N, C-alpha and C positions, 0 to 999 in steps of 0.2 A: 438220280439223288435229287431230293427236294430240297429248296433254299428256303427254310423258315426261320424263325425267330432264335434258335440256338446258332445256326450258322452265321446269322447276321451279326449276333453279339460277339461271336468268336473272331468274325472279320475285323469289327469295330477294335476289339480289345488288340488283335494282332497288329494292326496298323498303328494304333497308339503306342504300345509297346515298343514296336521297332523304330517308329519315329522318335520317341523319346530317347532311345540309346544313342541317337546321332550326336547329341549334345555332349555326354560324357566321353564318347570316342573322340570327338574333337578336342575336348580338354586334355584327354590323356595324350593326345598327339602334340599339341602346342607347349605344354607346361614343362617347366624345367625341373620341378620339385619332384623328387623321385616318389615320396610316400603318397603325394596328391596324384601322381600319374598311375601308380598301382591301384589306389582307391577309385579313379575314375574309370579305369579300365574293367575292374571287377564288377562295378556298378553297371557299366555298359553291357558287358557280357551277360549279367543277370538280365538285364531288360531285353536285350536282343534274343537270348535263349527263350525267355518266359514268352515273348511275342511269336516267336517261331512255333513254340508249342501250342499255342492258341491257333495258329494258322494250320499247322498240320494235324492237330486233333480235331478241329471242325471240318477239314475237308479231305484229307489224304489218309492218314494212318490210324487214327484213333486211338486206341489204348496202347499202342507201341509208342506213340509219341508220349503218351502219359508217363510211361515206365522209364523213358530215356530222358526226354527234354525236360520234363518237370522235376525229375530227380537231378539233372544237371543244374537247372536253374537254382534249386534249393541249396545245393552244395556250393554253388558260386556266391549266393547270399550269405550263406553261413563263413564262406572265407572272407567275404567283405567286412562282415561284422567282426570276425576274430582279428583281422589285419587292423581294422579301425580302432579296436580296443586297445591294440599294442602301440600303434604309430599315429593315431589319430588326434591326440591331444587330450584323451580322458585319463589324464595321469593323477 
């Protein structure tokens, strides 16, 4: 397997998204406000699963990762948007 530009970009995307998921996971862990905890957890799950998708798509599984993890990250993001529209303060 050669390591070219697509693999480099997938690795950068994976590291950035997985690292970005650490802050919402931490916020979900320390906050006492239930809706904020759920929103932070959903955002962290989206970021982590999308980063994992980039890592696995670029190096291991290819289109199987696209079918499973990309779909999971989109569903998680839609759940985040749905929950935010009900509980997030857009009344």
